N, CA and C of each residue as an Amber inpcrd file, in Angstrom:
protein
   309
 105.0270000  88.7730000  96.0130000 106.5670000  89.3070000  96.1080000
 106.4410000  90.6820000  97.2330000 107.3500000  90.5920000  98.2740000
 107.1070000  91.7130000  99.0020000 108.2480000  93.2280000  98.5260000
 107.6960000  94.0960000  99.0970000 108.4440000  94.9970000  98.7710000
 110.2270000  95.0980000  98.9590000 110.4060000  94.3800000 100.0970000
 112.0430000  93.2320000 100.3550000 112.4550000  92.9470000  98.9130000
 111.7970000  91.6190000  98.9750000 112.0480000  90.9780000  97.2810000
 112.5390000  92.1220000  95.8920000 111.2650000  92.8690000  95.8080000
 111.6020000  94.1140000  94.9550000 112.9110000  94.7960000  94.4980000
 113.3080000  95.1430000  96.0520000 114.5380000  95.9940000  96.2570000
 115.7900000  94.8230000  96.4550000 115.4690000  94.1200000  96.6540000
 116.8290000  93.4940000  96.2040000 117.0740000  92.8460000  94.5220000
 115.7070000  92.7160000  94.1840000 115.9260000  92.6520000  92.5990000
 116.4580000  93.7030000  92.0280000 116.0290000  94.9300000  92.4900000
 116.3000000  96.2410000  92.1210000 118.0940000  96.4600000  92.3370000
 118.4770000  96.0470000  93.2590000 119.6490000  96.2260000  93.7480000
 120.8200000  95.1600000  92.6180000 119.9940000  94.0410000  92.0190000
 120.8750000  93.2820000  91.6980000 120.7630000  94.0680000  90.1180000
 119.6860000  94.4950000  89.4220000 119.6740000  95.0240000  88.1940000
 120.4180000  96.5440000  88.1930000 120.7500000  97.2600000  89.1950000
 121.7350000  98.5530000  89.3500000 123.2030000  97.9820000  89.1600000
 123.4680000  96.4330000  89.2740000 124.7110000  96.2020000  89.8520000
 125.1020000  95.4680000  88.3880000 124.0760000  94.9660000  87.7250000
 124.7200000  94.1970000  86.8740000 124.0780000  94.7970000  85.4210000
 122.8880000  95.2880000  85.4500000 121.9110000  94.8040000  83.9510000
 121.6740000  96.4260000  83.6590000 121.7040000  97.5930000  84.4160000
 121.8410000  98.8360000  84.3680000 123.2250000  99.2750000  83.4120000
 122.6840000  99.5310000  82.4410000 124.1410000 100.1420000  81.1810000
 125.3780000 100.4970000  81.8640000 126.3330000 100.4560000  81.6450000
 127.8560000 100.6940000  82.4640000 128.1940000 102.3180000  82.6460000
 127.5960000 102.8520000  81.2420000 127.6970000 104.1420000  81.3950000
 127.0080000 105.0450000  82.0950000 125.7640000 104.6170000  82.2690000
 124.4200000 105.2560000  83.2810000 124.9420000 104.8230000  84.4680000
 125.2710000 103.7070000  84.6390000 125.2160000 103.1850000  86.1820000
 126.4120000 103.9320000  86.8640000 127.6860000 104.4080000  86.3760000
 128.4750000 104.8720000  87.4750000 127.6520000 106.2830000  88.0570000
 127.6980000 105.9130000  89.5000000 127.3270000 107.1330000  89.9610000
 125.8840000 107.2610000  90.4560000 124.8980000 106.2280000  89.3010000
 123.5480000 106.5570000  89.2230000 123.0340000 104.9770000  90.1640000
 123.7980000 104.1250000  90.7660000 123.0090000 103.2220000  91.0180000
 122.1260000 103.5460000  91.6240000 121.3000000 104.2110000  91.8900000
 120.5290000 104.4420000  93.2990000 119.2820000 105.1910000  92.4860000
 119.3360000 105.7580000  91.1910000 118.3380000 106.1840000  90.2150000
 117.8300000 104.4880000  89.8600000 118.8130000 104.1360000  89.2090000
 118.5960000 102.3040000  88.5750000 117.7510000 101.4310000  89.5060000
 118.2510000 101.7270000  90.8100000 117.2620000 101.0420000  91.6720000
 115.9020000 101.5270000  91.8470000 115.7030000 102.6860000  91.9180000
 114.3400000 103.4490000  91.9530000 113.6000000 103.2810000  90.6050000
 113.7490000 103.4510000  89.9420000 113.4320000 103.2980000  88.3760000
 112.6450000 101.7370000  88.5040000 113.9060000 100.7650000  88.6810000
 113.2880000  99.0950000  88.8390000 112.2270000  99.1320000  89.5500000
 112.2020000  99.5900000  90.9460000 111.5820000  99.4030000  92.0520000
 109.8930000 100.1000000  91.1850000 109.8550000 101.5810000  90.9820000
 108.7860000 101.8660000  90.5230000 107.9690000 101.1330000  89.9040000
 108.9070000 100.5450000  88.7850000 108.3770000  99.6300000  87.3210000
 107.6350000  98.3940000  87.7350000 108.4470000  97.9030000  88.5260000
 107.6090000  96.4720000  89.3250000 106.5050000  96.7660000  90.2830000
 106.5050000  98.0130000  90.8580000 105.1760000  98.0540000  91.5520000
 104.2870000  98.9070000  90.7520000 104.6840000  99.4060000  89.3620000
 103.3130000  99.5980000  88.7060000 102.9070000  98.0630000  87.9460000
 104.0030000  97.2300000  87.4480000 103.3130000  96.1730000  86.9080000
 102.4110000  95.3310000  87.9280000 102.9610000  95.2960000  89.1100000
 102.2660000  94.6670000  90.4740000 100.6570000  95.2430000  90.3480000
 100.2260000  96.5290000  90.6290000  99.0450000  97.3770000  90.3710000
  98.3960000  97.2110000  89.4170000  99.0100000  97.4370000  88.2630000
  98.2950000  97.6340000  86.7190000  97.4860000  96.9160000  86.4750000
  97.4320000  95.7360000  86.7270000  96.3980000  94.5010000  86.6320000
  95.3320000  94.4190000  87.1560000  95.3590000  95.0480000  88.1920000
  94.0770000  95.3780000  89.0260000  92.6820000  96.4250000  88.3700000
  91.5730000  95.9400000  88.7100000  90.7110000  96.9710000  88.1580000
  89.6120000  96.9940000  89.1670000  89.1970000  97.7840000  89.1120000
  87.9900000  98.7870000  90.3670000  87.1020000  97.7500000  89.9950000
  86.4390000  97.6430000  91.8760000  85.6720000  96.5270000  91.8370000
  83.8530000  96.9630000  90.8140000  83.5940000  98.2670000  90.7180000
  82.5930000  98.6130000  89.7950000  82.5950000  98.5580000  88.4720000
  84.0570000  98.2230000  87.9050000  84.3850000  98.0940000  86.6360000
  83.8970000  96.4980000  85.7660000  83.3500000  96.1770000  85.1990000
  82.1800000  94.6580000  84.8970000  83.2180000  94.1850000  84.0640000
  83.7750000  93.1890000  84.1770000  85.1170000  92.4130000  83.2750000
  83.9900000  91.9220000  81.9310000  84.7000000  91.2140000  80.7830000
  84.4800000  90.9930000  79.5770000  83.9190000  89.2020000  79.9140000
  82.5520000  89.1860000  79.3810000  81.8870000  88.1500000  79.6770000
  83.2340000  86.9460000  78.3820000  83.2950000  85.7770000  79.4230000
  84.1720000  84.4030000  78.2480000  85.6220000  84.7020000  78.9480000
  85.7850000  85.7790000  79.8200000  87.2500000  85.4920000  80.2890000
  86.6830000  85.1930000  81.9240000  88.4930000  84.6440000  82.7000000
  88.2360000  84.5510000  84.1020000  88.9820000  85.0720000  84.5340000
  88.6530000  85.1360000  85.9620000  89.1290000  86.5530000  86.5120000
  88.9030000  86.2280000  87.7440000  90.3280000  86.7290000  88.8620000
  90.3130000  86.1720000  90.1950000  90.5010000  87.8350000  91.1360000
  89.1750000  87.4260000  91.4540000  88.6580000  88.1570000  92.4260000
  89.3420000  88.3530000  94.1090000  89.8610000  89.4290000  94.7700000
  90.2850000  89.6530000  95.6420000  89.8570000  90.6810000  96.4660000
  89.3230000  89.3270000  97.8150000  87.9770000  90.0330000  99.0420000
  88.7140000  90.5300000  99.9140000  88.1460000  90.7030000 100.9430000
  88.7030000  91.2820000 102.2920000  90.0220000  90.2690000 102.6070000
  90.5330000  90.5750000 103.7760000  91.6170000  89.8910000 104.2550000
  92.3930000  88.8490000 103.2960000  92.5050000  89.0980000 102.1870000
  93.4120000  88.4300000 101.1510000  92.5830000  87.5140000 100.8130000
  91.2550000  87.3430000 101.0140000  90.6760000  86.1140000 100.3440000
  90.5890000  86.2810000  98.5900000  91.1130000  84.7840000  97.8100000
  90.7650000  85.4020000  96.4270000  89.6450000  84.2970000  95.9480000
  89.2570000  84.4860000  94.4350000  88.0700000  83.5260000  94.0960000
  88.4920000  83.5410000  92.8830000  88.3810000  82.0600000  92.1270000
  88.6380000  82.4520000  90.8610000  87.5970000  82.1760000  89.9980000
  86.9340000  82.8750000  89.1750000  85.5890000  82.9620000  88.7210000
  85.3400000  83.0770000  87.3220000  84.6540000  82.2410000  86.4930000
  84.4450000  82.4860000  85.1260000  84.6190000  80.7770000  84.2540000
  84.3870000  81.1460000  83.4830000  84.2810000  82.3850000  82.1410000
  82.8180000  82.6860000  81.9730000  81.9650000  81.5310000  82.5190000
  80.5450000  81.9190000  82.1460000  79.9070000  82.4330000  83.0770000
  79.9890000  83.6470000  82.9170000  79.8210000  84.9180000  83.9030000
  78.5850000  85.8330000  83.5260000  78.2600000  85.5140000  82.8870000
  77.1570000  86.5980000  81.8960000  75.8870000  86.9370000  82.7290000
  75.1050000  85.9100000  83.8950000  74.0550000  85.8750000  84.3330000
  74.5090000  86.5040000  85.8240000  75.4550000  85.8870000  86.4140000
  75.9470000  86.5230000  87.9540000  76.7280000  87.3850000  88.2570000
  77.2610000  88.0810000  87.1010000  78.7410000  88.6460000  87.7610000
  78.3090000  90.4730000  88.5330000  77.6950000  90.6980000  87.9760000
  76.8060000  91.7210000  88.9270000  76.5300000  91.5380000  90.4380000
  75.7780000  90.1520000  90.2820000  75.8960000  90.4030000  91.7330000
  76.9310000  89.5450000  92.4080000  77.5090000  89.1790000  91.9200000
  78.8310000  88.3680000  92.7500000  79.9500000  89.4000000  92.8700000
  80.4890000  90.3970000  91.7850000  80.9180000  91.2040000  91.9510000
  80.8740000  92.3830000  92.4660000  80.1230000  93.2800000  92.4110000
  79.8460000  94.1140000  92.8640000  79.3810000  94.0830000  94.3310000
  78.3610000  93.1570000  94.7520000  77.8730000  92.9190000  95.6850000
  78.2910000  91.1430000  97.1480000  79.4580000  90.7400000  96.1630000
  80.0430000  90.2210000  96.6870000  81.3160000  90.5240000  98.4580000
  81.4490000  91.5920000  97.9940000  82.2860000  91.9220000  99.0110000
  83.8480000  91.7810000  98.8710000  83.9210000  91.8450000  97.5710000
  85.2790000  91.8790000  97.0600000  86.1840000  93.1800000  96.7030000
  86.8570000  93.6430000  96.9170000  87.5570000  94.5230000  96.5040000
  88.1020000  95.3150000  94.8390000  88.6220000  94.3690000  94.6150000
  88.9880000  94.5250000  92.9590000  89.4240000  93.4290000  92.4980000
  89.4810000  93.5520000  91.0260000  89.7610000  92.2750000  90.6420000
  90.8770000  92.5380000  89.3400000  91.1090000  91.1570000  88.5880000
  92.2310000  90.9900000  87.6770000  91.8410000  89.8020000  86.6790000
  92.0670000  90.1130000  85.5420000  92.4410000  88.8660000  84.4310000
  93.0910000  87.6540000  84.7630000  92.7520000  86.6760000  84.7540000
  93.9450000  85.8280000  85.1400000  94.8420000  85.6230000  84.3380000
  94.7470000  85.8530000  82.8120000  95.9260000  85.8860000  81.9330000
  96.7710000  86.8610000  82.3170000  96.3940000  88.2050000  83.1750000
  97.0320000  89.3200000  83.2670000  98.1030000  88.9140000  84.8590000
  98.1240000  88.1810000  85.4080000  98.8290000  87.6500000  86.8590000
  99.7260000  86.2730000  86.1100000  99.4510000  85.6680000  85.1030000
 100.3440000  84.7740000  84.6450000 101.5750000  85.3760000  84.6080000
 102.8480000  84.9280000  84.5240000 103.9760000  85.3850000  83.9290000
 104.4470000  85.2840000  82.3050000 105.1160000  86.4220000  82.1730000
 105.2360000  86.2100000  80.4870000 106.3270000  85.3950000  80.2190000
 106.0670000  84.4260000  79.0870000 106.8640000  83.8130000  78.7810000
 107.5240000  84.0730000  77.4190000 107.2700000  84.9890000  77.1360000
 107.5990000  85.2540000  75.3870000 109.4420000  85.3680000  75.5790000
 109.8010000  85.0080000  74.9500000 111.3280000  85.5860000  74.5120000
 111.7100000  86.5110000  74.1050000
């Protein structure tokens, strides 16, 4: 998702989903709040590379040049060397990257 995608979604949110009483003249505020929330959600799932993930969970490692590696769940013996010494920048738990399907 690009910043332009987020901006388009924010405009749609401000036009239709933002409460009508608040929206009157405050569309830009609604858009800014939506965009900040979207950016927070995208960035909040990523962990510092020096933080060691829990055993038994699958992680996605993000490396230089956008390289990604799915790793786990049995990583108890190699996680320090792969994560800290493998040239990766950050990691996330796989389930944190999957869309929320709860209604």
